[in-house]
N, C-alpha and C positions, 0 to 999 in steps of 0.2 A: 017757236019751240024747236029744239035741236032735233035734227033728222039724220041719223047715222046712215040711212040708206043712200042719201045724197053723197056722203063722204065715200062710201064704198063704190058708188058709181063713178065718182071722180077718179078713184084709184084704178078702176077697170079701164078707164079711158087712157090713163098713163101707161098701163100695161099694153094696151092695144097699140099705142103710138110706138112702142118699142118692139112690136112684133111678137109678143108673147102668145097671142091667140092665133097667129098664123103659122106657128111652128109646131108641127105634129109631134116633135120629141118632148114638148113641154106639157106638163099636166098642171092645170090650175083648179084647185078645189076650194070650196068655201064652207066654213064651219066644221067640216069633218073630212076624213080621208078614207079612201078605199084601201090604202096601203096598210097591211096588217101590222107591220113594224111601227109605223107612225101612230096607228090606233093604240097600240100597246103603250107606247111612250107617253101618250097624252091622256091616258085613262085616269091619272091622278093630278092632272094639271089645271084643275078648275081655278079661276081667278078668285073665287070665294073661299077656296081651301078645301072644298069637298067635291069629289066626283071628277068627271071628264073635263078636259079643256076644249074649247071650241074657237080656234083662231078664225079671224075673218077671211084670211087667205092662206092657203098652203100650196107652195109652188115647188115642183120637182121637175127633173129632166132626165131622160135616158142618156144624155151626153155626159152627165156627171151625177152618178147615182149616190155619191157621198154628200151631196149638198142639198139642203132644204132652205127655202125662203119662207119665213112666217111673218104675217102682217096683222097688225091690230089697228083698227080705226076708231076714232072718236070724232063726233060731229063738232063739238066745241073746241076751238083751237087752243083755248086756255087749258084744255085737258091733254096737251101733248105729252108732258112728262112731269113727274113730281121731283122735288129736290132730292129725295131719298131713293127714288126708283123702285119703291116697294109697295106702291099703292096700285096693285095689279088690276083691280076692278075698275078704277076710276080714271086711269091714264093710259094713253096709247102705247108709249114706249115701255112703260112698266109692264103692261100686259104682254107685249111682244117678247120682252126679256124673260118673263116667267115661262112662256111656252118654249123659248129657246133653251132654257136651262134643262128642261126635260128632254127635248129632242137631241141636245148635244151629247147625250149618253151614247148615241149611235151615229150621229151626223155632225158635219160642219154646218153651222146655221147662220144665216143672215137674218137678223131680226129688224123689222121695219115698223116704226110707229108713224102713223099718218093721221092728221086731223084737219078739220075745216070743212065747210059746206060750199064755199065759193071757190071757183077756179083761181080767182085772183088773190085769195087769202087762205093759203094752206101751209101746213108745216110738215116736213118729212125728215126723219132721222134714221140712219142705219147703225146697227151694232153687229159686230162679228164675234161669234161664239164658236171657238174651235172644239172639235169633238174631244170628249173625255177631259176637258178642262173645266174649271169652276168659275171663270170670269169672262164677261163679254166686254168688248172695247169699241168705242165709237170708230166708225170706218166709212169710207166712201163719202160722196158729196150729198147734197140735199135734193138730188134728182134721181128718178128711177132710171136704171141702166138696163141694157140688154142682158139676157141670161148669160151670154158668153162673156160679157164684161164683168159680171158678178163672179163668174167662175175663175176668170183670169186674175181678177183683183184678189180673190181669196188665195189663189196659189202663189201670187207674188207678194203676199203680205209677210211682214216680219213674224207675225204670230204663227202662221202656218209653217213657215220655214223653220222656226225654232223647234216646233213640235216634231216635224219630220226629221230634222237633223238630230235631235236628241234620240229619236227612235232608231236612226241609222247607227248612232254611237252604241246604243244598247245592243243592236244586232251584231256589231263588230265584236263586242265583248263575248256574246254567246258563241259566235262563230269561232273566235279565238280559242275558247275552251274546248270546243268540239275538235278543232284541228290539232290541239294539244293532245287530246285523248287518242287521236289517230296517229300521233307521233310524226306529224309533218313539221319539219324544222321551221323555227320562227322566221328565218331569213327567206324561206321559200313561200310563206303563206300569202303575202301580198302579191307576189308574182303569180301564184295560182289564181287568185281572185281576178287580177288584172287580165290574165290570159283568158279566163272564162268570159269576162266582159267583152274582150276583143272578139272571141269566137262567136258570141251572140250577135255581133254585127253582121256575121255571115248568114244570109237569109236561109240558105239550105240547111246549115247546121241548126239554126234556131228552130226550123220546122221539123227536123228529124231526130234531134238528140234523145228524145224520150223513147224512140222506137228501135234503137240499136239493140241487137240480141244479147251482147255480152260486154263486159267491162273493157276488154281489149279493143273491140271495135269502137266503142265510145271514146276511149282515150286517143286512139289513132285519129279519129275524125276531129276531136277537140284540138289536138296539136296541128293537124293539117289545116284546120280553119284559122288558127292563129297565124300560121305561116302565110296563108293566103291573104289575110288582112295586111300583114307586113309587106308582102310582095305588091299589093295594090296601093300601098301608101307611097308618098313621095319622099320617104326616108332615103338618104343617100345609099346607093347599092353597097358601098364598102362597109356599111354598118349593119346591113340586114342579116348577115351570117352571124354576127355577134349577138344580135337580138334573138335569133332563132335558137342559138345555143343557150341563151338565158332561160328559154322555156322548155328545153328538151328533158329537164328533170321530170316533167309531168308524165312522160312515157314510162318511167320506172318507179313511180311512187308505189310503195308497198301497201299503203292504205287503200289504194284503188284496186289492188290485186287480191284483196281479201274476198271471202265468199260473198259478202254483201257490198263489195266495192262498186258495182254498177248502180245499186240503189242509192248508195251514199253520194256518188258523183252526180247522178241524175237529180237528186234532191238539192245538192249544192248549187247546181246550175239553175235549177228552177227558182230557188230562193234568191240567188243573185239577180236573176232577171226581174223578179217581182219587187224585191226590196231596193236593190241598188239602181238598176235601170229605171225602175218606177220613180225613185227619188230624182234621178237626173233628168227624166222627162219633165217632171214638175218644176224642178229648180235647176235650170240650165247653167252650165259653166261654174260649177262648184267642185273644188278639188277633193273628190271622195277617196281617190287612191291613197293620198297621204294620210287620211284618217285611218285607213286599214293598216298602213305601214307603221304609224305611231302605235296603234293598239297591239299589233302583233309583235313589236320589238320592245314593248315596255319592260319586260322582265328578262330580256335576252342580253341587254347591255351593248348590243351591236351598234345601235345608232349613237349612243353616248360615246362609245369607244372611238368611233370615227369622227366625233365632234359634230355630228349632224343633229341639228335641232330644227324640226319642221315648224314652219310659221302657221299659227292658227288662221283660219279663213277670214275672220273679221279683221285681222291685222293686215293681211294681203290686200283686202278691199280698201282699208284705210290708206295704205301706201299708194295705191292706184289713184286715189283722190288727191293726196298730198302732192303727187307728181303731175297732176293735171292731165292724165291720160285721156286722149280722145281718138277719134277715128283715123287721124293722120299721124298719130304717134308711131314710132318704131321702137319697140321695147326690147331691152337686153337684160337677161339674167345670166351672169357669168358663174353663178353657183346654183344652177337651176334646180337641183334636188328632184323631187317628184313633179315639179311644175306648178306649184301653188300660185306663185306670182304671175306666171305666164297665163294660167287659166283665168285668174281674176282680171288681168289686163285685157285678155281677149273678150271677156264678158262685157267690160265697159266699152271697148272699141266697137263691138258689134251693136251694142245698144245705141251708140252715137251714130252708127251708119244708117239707122232708121229704115232697115229693110232694103237698102241698096245692094243688090246681089253682087254686082261687079265689085263694089267696095268691100263687101264681106269676103269675097274670094281673095282680093288683094291683101287684106288684113291677115288672113290665114296663111297665105303663100309667102308674103314678103315682109311682114311687119312684126313678127315675133321671133326673137333670137334667143337661143339657150346654149349654155356650155355646161357639161357635167363630167366630172372626172371618174366617178365610180361606175364601173360597168353594170353592176346589178341595179343601181338606182337609175342609171341611164335607161335601162330596159323598162323600168316602171314609168319613167318620164315619157318615153315614146308611146307606151301603151296608153298613158293618161291622155295624151294629145289625140291619139287615134280614137279613143273612147268618146272624146268630146267632138268627134267628127272633124278632126283636123290632122291630117297626116303630112301637111306641107310645111309645118313650122321648121325653121332652120335650126335644128338641134345638133350640136357637135359633141362627140365623145372625145374627151381629152382634158388636159390641164388648161385653165384659162391663161396661165402664164406662158404657155407655149404657142399661143395663137398669134397670128399676124394682125396685130391691133390696127396697124395702118390700113391694111386691106379691108378689115371689117368696117372701119369708119368710112372708107372710100366707097365700098360696094353697097353697104346697107344703110349708112347714115343714121345710126341709132340716136334717138332724141330723149329717151327715158331709160334709166338704169334702175332696176329693182333687184335687191339681193339680201340674202341671209347667209353670210359666209360660214364655213366650218369654224367652230370654236376650238381654241387651243385646249388640249387635254393635259391638265396638271402643268400648265405653263409651257408645254412643248408643242411645236408645230408652227405653221405660218401665221404671222400676225394678221388679225382680222382686217386691220386697216389697209394691208397690202392688197386684199381682194377689192376693197373700195377704190383704191387708186387704180387698180387694173380696170375696173368697170369704167371709171372716169376717163381713162386713156382711150376708150373705144367710142365715147359719146361725141356727138357734134358739139361744137362750141355753143354754149348757152343751154345745153341739154340738162335735164334734171336727174340726179341720182338720189334715191331714197334707200337707205340700208339700215338693217337692224343688227345690233351687236351688243356684247357685254358692255355695261356702262363703265367698267374699269378701263376700257380702251380710250374713252374720251376724257377720263379723269386723270390719266397718267400725265404727270408734269415733268418727269425726268428720265423715263425709260424709253424703250423702243417705240411705243405708241406715240410718245411725245414728239419724236423725230418725224414720224409719219404724219402727225397732225400738222407739223410745220410744212411738209410737202403739199398737203391738201390746201393750206392757206396760200402757199406760194403760187400755185397754178389754178386754183379753183376758189369759189366763194361759198363760205359756210352760211347757209340761209337760216337753218333752224336745227335744234336738238330737242327731241321730245322724250322725257323720262316715261317709260312704259310700265304697265302693271308688274309688280314684283313676282307674282305667281303666274305669269303669262304662259309658261310652259309646264304647268302642273300636270296637264294631261299626258305629258311625255316623261314625267318623273324627273324633270331637270330643274335645278334650282337657280339657274343663271338669271341675274337681274339685268335687264336690257334697256337700251334706248334706241331711238330712231334718229338718224342724221339726214338732213336734206341739204344737198350740195348742188350748186350750179357749176357745170363743167367748163373748163377752159378759160375762165375769167378770174384772174388773180383777185384775192380778197382785198377790196379797197381799204386803204388806211382810214380809220375812223368809222368804218361801217359796223353797225351793231347787229348782232345775231339774236333771233327770237328763241327763247328757251321756255318750253311748256312742261308743266308738271302733270302729265297725263297718266297718273298712277291708277286712277279709279275708272275702269271701263264698264262698271256695273255688273260684270260677270260674277257669279258666285259658284263655289264648289258644292256639288251635290254627289252623294254616294252613288257609285256605279254610273255616273254621268260625266264627272269631271267638271271643268269650269264651263258654265253655260249662261246664256242671257235669259235667265229665268223670269225676269220682270219686264222683258221686252223694251229695255231702255237704250240698247246700243245704238240704234239708228239716230236717236236724238243726241246722244253723247258724241258720236262720230261727227255729226253735223256741226256741233259746237266747237269741237277741236279743230276741224278743217277751216271753219270760218275764222276762228281766232288766229290760226296760222296765216291764212290768206291776207287778213287785214292787219297782221302784226299787232294784235291787241295786247295791251298791258292790263292784266286782270289781277287784282289782289289775291295773293296766295296761290295763283295758278300760272301766270306767265310774266316774263320780264324781257326787256331788250337790254343787251349788254355787249360792249365791245370786248373781244377776247383775243388772246394770243395762244400760241402752241403750248406755252408753259403755264397755262391756266386750266382750271377744270371747265369742262363743257357740259354742264348740267344745270337745270333750273334750281335744284336744291342749294347750290352754292351761292345763289344771288337773290332768291326770294326772301322777302322780309315777313316774318310771322306776325300775325295780329294777335297779340297776347290777350287782348280784351275779350276774346271769345273763349278763352280757356275756362274750364269749370273744375270744381272739386272732383267730379266724376272722371274727367280727363286725367287728372293727377293720380287718382287711385288706380286707373286702368294701366297707366305707365308703370307704376310701382309694382302692381301684380305681375305684369309681364317681365319686369326686371328680376323679381324674386324667382319666377319660374325659370328664367334663363340661368340664373345662378345655380338653382337646383340641378338643372340638366348638366351644367358644366361640372359640378361636383360629382354627379353620377358618372360622367365620362372619365374624370380623373381617377375615381375609385376603381372603375373597371380596368383602366390601364395598369394601375398599381397591382391589382389582383393578378392580371395576366403575367406581369413581370415576376411576381412571387412564385407563380406556378412554374 
């Protein structure tokens, strides 16, 4: 006869082995909880559909008060889980997921289903249910982990990151509206936030900012703290004065001098500490500064006018993997912007260092190189690196075309180039491929360059870009070109269709060598109102892995990738060489294309009518 008491005792032993009962910060309760909030959430969570729910184990900890572990046990191992996961009363996983669905209204929940009466024959499964979401996902292995490992695993999960990042985006939008009402210029908003984040690194300022008597004193100490952090960083002395000038507007902001200026600024600092610093503590080395920059300038046209298009974080992470960045890489971005590529590269390099403190110091001090032309963006870039606790990166203010490329290659020996060059505005400006060639000129022979640019650059067969394509092939090897999502920059209100090129530096493209072309248009991100393009279905990690593996193995996949020998006067994109499988076309596909064509024609006619009416007026 099945005996669930034996199953529960087996689970207690597993908890005991992982130190749960020895940790005074951990609370393990059975059947019910003394926590009033948990009691309230479970009051309608009965497995039979009526009354309270009584999980076999409810585990919480004062170290992470937002996490609850809920466990349901069944003696019969055949009762581990049903095919539909909705037989709550009869199956372990099903019951745990029911309790998790109620607790997830206020907590992040790890739901565990455990079954079996013999130590040698048990089954254990974990599901992760993020707070305020409607779906749980399989996660973790089939073994009990320590509470710390559960907490760290939760925070490093794609599901938690996506939720927290979406909340950060929502916060930037609300903050932008508030700063707009305060009449703070769009171009100064990201600087203000980055300055606050830098000042919060100053322990004295962080401890005292709520206690200053008036706005003038608060502002003075805010600016002084920013300057102190700059002085304590390893930024070259010649650039520190320019950086301080970049922040001195804070001392004269009229919005802070209003009668409620102190309250406004104090609340702004408090929110930045909780929301932004809180995010960065949980999700290290994510370029948050660029997210604020994008949002604050969306309607100002400043970024588009300069040709600046900031790369989404998931693409900077993709490029880091395409380039094969590791702890020994020396990474160069000659169009550094706010530092998205450098931050993503630093994250990967530090992970690969596996806690080697000496190596981590070397990475931050010697292995990250950046060049930025625009003084205001350079200020954001430096603040970004300092916020991520790295003031030692070799960041240069100036034009990448005016650098001593020979000296950079000799002194630093860059092995990886990552860049998103400024895009020409209405056909005017420096060719994007000139920035790529500049980056390649500074890399060690055999180094890898990965660049994002308008796809028109690589498809040009007779213009300036075609000439530059010839130079790339003459001195370097074109390894791959990936066609990227068409709406990649939708969050920036920029319509440029882009691609990524992967190039090996210093080795002329061998005659007869084929290049890998990938049709990477669908990254799984979808547009949502007030959130932009987001990984709503949590599919990006799997998609990225498939793209990178296909590139690494040079796989030829129907309607996705192809190997093709190309010259400078040929198009460099997958679309030009992939063969369509017409057998998959349906009547619905035909109807969809015709509908889109008709809508396109209607829009064109509306545009013509509008222009004619303007001329008549």
